[in-house]
C-alpha positions as CSV (number, residue, x, y, z in Angstrom):
1,M,3.2,102.0,115.8
2,N,2.1,100.3,119.0
3,A,2.9,96.6,119.7
4,S,-0.5,95.2,118.8
5,R,-0.6,97.1,115.4
6,M,2.9,96.0,114.6
7,A,2.0,92.3,115.4
8,F,-1.1,92.5,113.2
9,A,0.9,94.0,110.3
10,I,3.6,91.3,110.5
11,A,0.9,88.6,110.7
12,L,-0.8,90.1,107.7
13,A,2.4,90.3,105.8
14,L,3.2,86.7,106.4
15,S,-0.4,85.4,106.2
16,P,0.0,81.9,104.7
17,A,-3.5,82.2,103.3
18,L,-1.7,84.2,100.8
19,V,1.9,83.0,101.0
20,W,2.2,79.6,102.8
21,T,4.8,79.1,105.5
22,Q,7.1,76.1,105.7
23,E,4.5,74.2,107.6
24,G,1.9,75.0,104.9
25,A,-0.8,75.7,107.5
26,P,-3.1,78.7,106.9
27,K,-3.1,81.2,109.7
28,R,-5.5,84.0,108.9
29,P,-5.7,86.5,111.7
30,G,-8.1,85.1,114.3
31,E,-8.1,81.6,113.0
32,P,-7.0,78.8,115.3
33,P,-3.7,77.2,114.4
34,Q,-3.8,74.0,112.4
35,Q,-1.7,70.9,112.8
36,P,1.8,71.6,111.4
37,T,3.0,69.7,108.4
38,S,6.6,69.1,107.2
39,Y,5.6,70.2,103.6
40,A,5.3,73.5,102.0
41,K,2.5,74.3,99.6
42,V,3.5,74.0,96.0
43,D,0.5,75.6,94.3
44,I,0.7,79.4,95.0
45,T,-2.7,81.0,94.3
46,E,-1.9,84.6,95.1
47,P,-0.7,86.8,92.1
48,F,3.0,87.7,92.4
49,N,2.4,91.4,92.2
50,V,0.0,91.2,95.3
51,T,2.7,89.2,97.2
52,L,5.3,91.7,96.2
53,E,3.4,94.8,97.3
54,R,2.2,93.3,100.6
55,M,5.6,92.0,101.7
56,R,7.4,95.1,100.5
57,A,5.1,97.2,102.5
58,A,5.7,95.1,105.6
59,R,9.5,95.1,105.3
60,P,10.2,98.2,107.3
61,I,8.0,96.9,110.2
62,V,9.7,93.5,110.2
63,M,13.2,95.0,110.1
64,K,12.3,97.5,112.8
65,R,11.3,94.7,115.1
66,Q,14.6,92.9,114.4
67,Q,16.7,96.0,114.9
68,E,15.0,96.7,118.2
69,L,15.8,93.1,119.3
70,L,19.5,93.5,118.3
71,A,19.7,96.9,120.2
72,Q,18.3,95.2,123.3
73,R,20.8,92.4,123.1
74,Y,24.0,94.2,122.0
75,D,26.1,97.3,121.9
76,L,26.3,97.7,118.2
77,A,28.8,100.7,118.2
78,N,31.7,100.8,115.7
79,R,34.5,100.5,118.2
80,P,37.6,98.9,116.7
81,A,40.6,97.5,118.7
82,P,43.6,99.8,118.4
83,G,46.1,98.4,116.0
84,V,44.3,95.1,115.3
85,T,43.1,94.4,111.8
86,M,42.2,91.6,109.5
87,F,44.6,90.6,106.7
88,R,43.7,93.4,104.3
89,G,43.3,96.1,106.9
90,K,39.7,96.0,108.2
91,P,39.6,96.9,111.9
92,V,38.7,94.1,114.3
93,Q,36.0,95.1,116.8
94,E,36.8,95.0,120.5
95,G,35.0,94.6,123.8
96,V,32.1,92.6,125.1
97,R,29.0,93.7,123.1
98,V,26.4,91.4,124.8
99,R,24.4,93.4,127.3
100,L,24.2,92.2,130.8
101,P,20.9,91.9,132.8
102,K,20.5,94.8,135.2
103,G,22.1,94.4,138.6
104,V,24.8,91.8,137.8
105,T,28.4,91.8,136.6
106,W,30.1,89.2,134.5
107,Q,32.0,88.0,137.5
108,Q,28.9,87.7,139.6
109,L,27.1,85.9,136.8
110,A,30.0,83.4,136.4
111,A,29.9,82.6,140.1
112,M,26.2,81.4,139.9
113,S,25.1,77.9,139.0
114,P,23.3,77.2,135.8
115,D,20.1,76.5,137.8
116,E,20.4,79.9,139.6
117,I,20.9,81.8,136.4
118,R,17.9,80.0,134.8
119,N,15.6,80.4,137.8
120,R,16.4,84.1,138.1
121,D,16.2,84.7,134.3
122,L,19.7,86.1,134.2
123,F,21.2,84.5,131.1
124,P,22.2,87.4,128.9
125,A,19.8,87.8,126.0
126,G,22.7,88.0,123.6
127,F,23.7,84.5,124.5
128,L,20.3,83.1,123.5
129,P,19.9,81.7,120.0
130,L,19.7,84.5,117.4
131,P,16.5,84.5,115.3
132,H,16.5,85.1,111.5
133,P,15.4,88.7,110.7
134,N,12.0,87.2,109.8
135,H,12.0,83.7,111.3
136,P,8.6,82.6,110.0
137,E,9.8,83.4,106.5
138,G,13.5,82.5,106.7
139,G,15.7,82.2,103.6
140,M,19.1,83.4,102.4
141,L,20.1,86.9,103.2
142,F,23.3,88.6,102.0
143,P,25.1,91.7,103.3
144,Q,24.4,94.8,101.1
145,F,28.1,95.2,100.2
146,H,28.0,91.7,98.6
147,I,24.7,92.4,96.8
148,D,26.1,95.7,95.4
149,E,29.3,94.1,94.1
150,V,27.5,91.2,92.4
151,L,25.0,93.6,90.8
152,K,27.9,95.7,89.5
153,Q,29.9,92.7,88.1
154,E,27.1,90.4,86.9
155,A,23.9,92.4,86.8
156,R,22.5,89.7,89.0
157,D,20.3,91.1,91.8
158,L,20.4,89.5,95.3
159,N,18.2,92.1,96.9
160,R,15.0,90.7,98.6
161,F,11.9,92.8,98.4
162,D,10.7,91.5,101.8
163,L,13.9,91.6,104.0
164,A,17.4,92.9,104.4
165,F,20.5,91.7,106.3
166,D,20.4,92.7,109.9
167,L,23.9,93.0,111.4
168,P,26.0,96.2,110.8
169,D,28.9,95.9,108.4
170,H,31.6,96.7,110.9
171,V,31.0,93.4,112.8
172,L,31.2,91.3,109.6
173,P,34.3,89.8,107.9
174,E,36.6,91.7,105.5
175,F,35.2,92.1,102.0
176,P,36.4,91.0,99.6
177,A,38.2,88.4,101.6
178,P,41.7,87.4,100.6
179,I,42.2,83.9,99.1
180,F,45.2,81.7,100.1
181,L,46.0,78.5,98.3
182,T,47.7,75.5,99.9
183,T,49.4,74.9,96.5
184,H,50.7,78.5,96.2
185,P,51.8,79.9,99.6
186,E,54.4,82.0,97.8
187,L,51.6,84.1,96.1
188,G,49.9,85.3,99.3
189,D,46.4,86.7,98.5
190,V,45.6,85.4,95.0
191,S,42.4,87.4,94.8
192,K,44.4,90.7,94.5
193,G,41.6,92.5,96.4
194,K,38.8,91.5,94.0
195,L,35.5,89.6,94.7
196,I,36.0,86.5,92.5
197,T,32.9,86.0,90.3
198,I,32.0,84.3,87.0
199,D,33.2,87.4,85.2
200,N,36.8,87.4,86.4
201,F,37.7,83.9,87.8
202,Y,39.3,82.6,84.6
203,D,41.8,85.5,84.1
204,T,42.6,85.4,87.8
205,F,43.3,81.6,88.1
206,N,44.4,80.5,84.6
207,G,48.0,79.3,85.0
208,I,47.6,78.8,88.8
209,L,45.0,76.0,88.9
210,N,44.8,72.9,86.8
211,P,41.8,72.4,84.5
212,K,39.8,70.3,87.0
213,Q,40.2,73.0,89.7
214,I,39.2,75.8,87.3
215,E,36.1,73.9,86.3
216,G,35.3,73.3,90.0
217,L,35.7,77.0,90.7
218,R,33.5,77.9,87.7
219,L,30.7,75.7,89.2
220,L,31.1,77.3,92.6
221,L,30.6,80.7,90.9
222,T,27.6,79.6,88.7
223,P,24.2,80.7,89.8
224,F,21.6,78.0,90.4
225,A,18.0,78.3,91.5
226,Q,17.4,78.6,95.2
227,Q,14.3,78.9,97.5
228,Q,14.1,82.7,97.4
229,F,16.0,83.4,94.1
230,N,14.4,81.5,91.2
231,Q,11.9,82.0,88.4
232,T,8.6,81.0,90.1
233,E,5.8,83.1,91.6
234,D,6.9,82.4,95.2
235,R,10.4,83.9,94.8
236,R,11.6,86.9,96.9
237,S,13.3,88.8,94.2
238,V,11.5,91.4,92.1
239,R,12.5,89.9,88.8
240,P,12.8,86.2,88.0
241,S,16.3,85.3,89.2
242,R,19.1,83.1,87.8
243,G,19.7,82.1,91.4
244,V,22.6,82.1,93.8
245,T,26.1,80.7,93.8
246,C,28.0,78.8,96.5
247,F,30.4,81.8,96.7
248,D,27.5,84.2,97.3
249,C,27.7,83.0,100.9
250,H,31.3,81.7,101.0
251,A,32.6,84.8,99.3
252,N,36.1,84.2,97.9
253,G,36.1,80.8,99.6
254,H,35.8,82.4,103.0
255,T,32.5,84.0,104.4
256,N,30.7,87.3,104.2
257,A,28.4,86.3,107.2
258,S,25.4,85.6,104.9
259,T,22.6,83.9,106.9
260,H,20.0,81.3,106.4
261,L,17.9,78.8,108.3
262,A,18.9,75.1,108.7
263,G,16.7,73.0,106.5
264,D,16.7,69.9,108.6
265,I,14.4,70.8,111.4
266,R,10.6,71.2,111.7
267,P,8.5,73.0,112.7
268,Q,9.7,76.4,111.4
269,E,10.0,78.0,114.9
270,L,12.7,75.4,115.8
271,R,14.9,75.9,112.8
272,H,18.3,77.4,113.7
273,R,19.8,80.4,112.1
274,I,23.0,79.6,110.3
275,D,26.0,82.0,110.0
276,T,28.1,81.0,107.0
277,P,31.3,79.2,108.1
278,S,34.6,79.8,106.2
279,L,35.7,77.2,103.7
280,R,39.3,77.8,104.6
281,G,41.1,74.6,105.8
282,V,38.4,72.2,104.6
283,N,41.3,69.9,103.5
284,V,42.0,69.1,107.2
285,Q,38.4,68.8,108.3
286,R,36.3,65.6,108.5
287,L,32.9,67.0,109.4
288,F,30.9,69.5,107.4
289,G,27.9,71.7,108.2
290,S,27.3,73.5,111.5
291,Q,25.2,70.7,112.9
292,R,24.7,68.1,110.1
293,A,28.0,66.1,110.5
294,L,28.3,65.3,106.8
295,K,31.5,63.3,106.2
296,T,33.1,64.8,103.1
297,V,33.2,68.2,101.4
298,E,31.7,66.5,98.4
299,D,28.7,65.3,100.4
300,F,28.2,68.8,101.7
301,T,28.5,70.3,98.2
302,E,25.9,68.0,96.8
303,F,23.7,68.3,99.9
304,E,23.6,72.1,99.6
305,Q,22.5,72.0,96.0
306,R,19.9,69.3,96.4
307,A,18.4,70.2,99.8
308,A,19.7,73.1,101.8
309,Y,19.1,75.6,98.9
310,F,15.4,74.6,99.2
311,D,14.9,74.2,102.9
312,G,15.2,70.4,102.7
313,D,12.1,70.2,100.5
314,P,12.6,68.1,97.3
315,V,9.2,68.9,95.9
316,I,9.8,72.6,96.1
317,A,13.3,72.0,94.7
318,T,11.8,70.3,91.6
319,K,9.3,73.2,91.1
320,K,12.0,75.9,91.4
321,G,14.6,74.3,89.2
322,V,17.0,72.3,91.4
323,N,20.4,71.7,89.7
324,I,21.5,68.1,90.0
325,L,25.3,67.9,90.0
326,E,27.1,64.9,88.6
327,R,28.9,63.3,91.5
328,G,31.8,61.8,89.6
329,S,32.9,64.9,87.8
330,Q,31.2,68.2,88.9
331,V,31.0,67.6,92.6
332,H,34.5,66.1,92.6
333,F,35.9,69.2,90.8
334,M,34.1,71.6,93.2
335,G,35.5,69.6,96.2
336,E,39.0,69.6,94.7
337,F,39.0,73.4,94.5
338,Q,37.6,73.8,98.0
339,A,40.4,71.6,99.4
340,L,42.9,74.2,98.2
341,L,41.6,77.0,100.4
342,D,44.1,77.7,103.1
343,F,44.1,79.6,106.4
344,P,45.7,83.1,106.4
345,P,49.3,83.4,107.5
346,A,50.0,83.3,111.3
347,P,53.6,84.5,111.6
348,K,53.7,84.0,115.4
349,L,52.9,80.3,115.2
350,N,55.6,77.6,114.8
351,V,55.3,74.5,112.6
352,Q,53.3,72.8,115.3
353,G,50.7,75.6,115.3
354,K,51.8,76.9,118.7
355,L,53.2,80.3,119.7
356,D,56.8,80.9,119.0
357,P,58.1,82.4,122.3
358,K,60.6,84.5,120.4
359,K,57.8,86.3,118.5
360,A,54.9,86.3,120.9
361,T,54.2,89.0,123.5
362,P,54.0,88.1,127.2
363,Q,50.2,88.6,127.1
364,E,49.8,86.3,124.1
365,L,51.9,83.6,125.9
366,R,49.8,84.0,129.0
367,G,46.7,83.6,126.8
368,E,48.0,80.4,125.3
369,A,48.5,79.0,128.8
370,V,44.9,79.9,129.7
371,F,43.7,78.3,126.5
372,N,45.5,75.1,127.2
373,G,44.7,75.1,131.0
374,K,42.1,76.8,133.0
375,G,40.1,78.0,130.0
376,Q,39.6,74.3,128.8
377,C,39.6,75.6,125.2
378,V,42.1,72.9,124.1
379,T,39.6,70.2,125.0
380,C,37.9,70.8,121.6
381,H,40.3,73.2,119.9
382,A,43.7,71.4,119.7
383,A,46.7,72.7,117.7
384,P,47.8,73.0,114.9
385,Y,44.4,73.9,113.4
386,Y,42.6,74.3,116.8
387,M,39.7,71.8,116.2
388,D,39.0,68.2,117.0
389,N,36.8,67.1,114.0
390,L,34.0,66.3,116.5
391,M,30.6,67.7,117.5
392,H,29.7,68.8,121.0
393,N,26.5,69.7,122.8
394,L,27.0,72.7,125.1
395,K,23.5,72.2,126.6
396,T,22.9,75.9,126.8
397,E,19.3,75.2,127.8
398,R,20.6,74.6,131.3
399,F,20.7,78.4,131.7
400,Y,17.3,79.5,130.5
401,K,13.7,78.6,130.2
402,Q,12.2,78.0,126.8
403,K,10.9,81.1,125.2
404,V,9.7,82.5,121.8
405,V,11.7,85.4,120.4
406,N,10.5,87.0,117.1
407,G,8.9,83.8,115.9
408,M,11.8,81.5,117.0
409,K,11.5,79.1,119.9
410,A,14.7,79.0,121.9
411,V,15.0,75.5,123.3
412,G,18.8,74.8,123.1
413,D,21.4,74.4,120.4
414,G,22.1,70.7,120.1
415,P,25.4,69.3,118.9
416,I,27.6,71.8,117.1
417,K,30.7,71.2,115.0
418,T,34.0,72.3,116.5
419,F,35.1,75.0,114.0
420,P,38.8,75.6,113.5
421,L,40.2,78.6,115.3
422,R,43.0,79.3,112.9
423,G,42.4,82.7,111.5
424,I,39.5,83.3,113.8
425,K,39.7,87.1,114.0
426,E,39.0,87.1,110.2
427,S,35.5,85.6,110.5
428,P,33.2,87.4,112.9
429,P,30.5,87.0,114.1
430,Y,30.9,83.8,116.1
431,L,29.1,80.6,117.1
432,H,27.0,78.7,114.5
433,D,24.3,81.4,114.4
434,G,26.4,84.5,114.7
435,R,25.0,85.5,118.1
436,L,28.5,86.5,119.4
437,L,29.8,89.7,117.8
438,T,33.4,89.8,119.1
439,L,36.0,87.5,120.5
440,E,35.4,89.1,123.9
441,D,31.8,88.0,123.7
442,T,32.9,84.5,122.8
443,V,35.2,84.3,125.8
444,E,32.5,85.5,128.1
445,F,30.0,83.0,126.6
446,F,32.3,80.0,127.1
447,N,33.5,81.2,130.5
448,L,29.8,81.1,131.6
449,V,28.8,77.9,129.7
450,L,31.9,75.9,130.7
451,E,31.9,77.4,134.2
452,T,35.7,78.1,134.0
453,K,35.5,81.3,136.2
454,L,38.3,83.2,134.5
455,T,39.5,86.5,135.9
456,D,39.3,89.7,133.8
457,G,43.0,89.5,133.2
458,E,42.8,85.9,132.0
459,K,40.0,86.8,129.6
460,A,42.0,89.7,128.1
461,D,45.0,87.4,127.7
462,L,42.9,84.7,126.0
463,V,41.5,87.3,123.5
464,A,45.1,88.4,122.7
465,F,46.1,84.8,122.0
466,L,43.0,84.2,119.8
467,R,43.9,87.2,117.7
468,V,47.2,85.8,116.5
469,L,46.0,82.3,115.6
């Protein structure tokens, strides 16, 4: 299919004359754009079966466009690092996967000023913000391995008829992820290799948690209506859906790399893709949300249910069946359980969270020195948890001119929460939108953005240190 036919097919599939976009402005092919609005259309006039067939037919075209973008930006090969695994044995991917512009090396690029990179259009495409698989549509998307397990355990279907998750499984976190509790370090992984769901949580945690915590976990595993998974005619599941759970994204209290769009930005093209952050270590964190700076985990829990589930639109939330949690009991119980989720063991770190010289390799010790020195990582990521409970604006827009990519306008990232680096090898991909597939990609990104000019050896040493945190 040529580019013009593909563009027409995508436009037809998303035509808001039939299914309205977040802005609610009709955009029939050939019609001039209308003034955007912050509100979505509530009254859907197209029959559901027509929406289903139209968007189902367009799905291969939309996903082909996204896969072509990913292939242009990244080396997506399954290339694990020898001898490096996550806690339960999943191989950790190695190497820089972001593709360089033709004619330059990483060292040459790092020697240039931001203005030179911008003027010569040399900022690697894989460092640009990553669009949602269908940015004009957006919504929650889950990796297929999670969808299959939930369908098996609960007979609850998280498949979308219009879209599928875009990144390959080998660059995603371990599944099911282990669960570590601050109250039971002696038990290790309390999940015992299972995805914890509403079907098995009680037998797994009875006798380990107190009644409040068990009730909080139950609520985190209970499906509630959400923008794409609900019982209305503008859902994106074939059958009316019971909804999604908190732990459909934060699987086992960690992350399965499910993605969504931030609900607090308009118009749609400026909304940022969100890679699900881990809930491990929320007890030592004071900011929540990639860019929202909510002040407590209870605030974030309530915010997700009332607003983020429905793209920040309370009218749509009411229509689709928003679940209003009771702050004094339900939200409190959910927050209490989340505060028990611990980081994975790091046997090479001492009680201060720094490398024990008796256990670390020379390369890891060199990497720690780079981290605390030339690499400037410690400025934001201080031991023992390797965070500062602040937000920082990297001003990546210094390096590129505004551009539209698959329906997303890349204009910069804005302030981003400093995520803890404890257990970082367990939660790829990286950055708030998952644009960096490996730790090597992450080191190259920050080497360029912070202008630290690390040598190849210093980069390798830094990655070795990050892997043992």
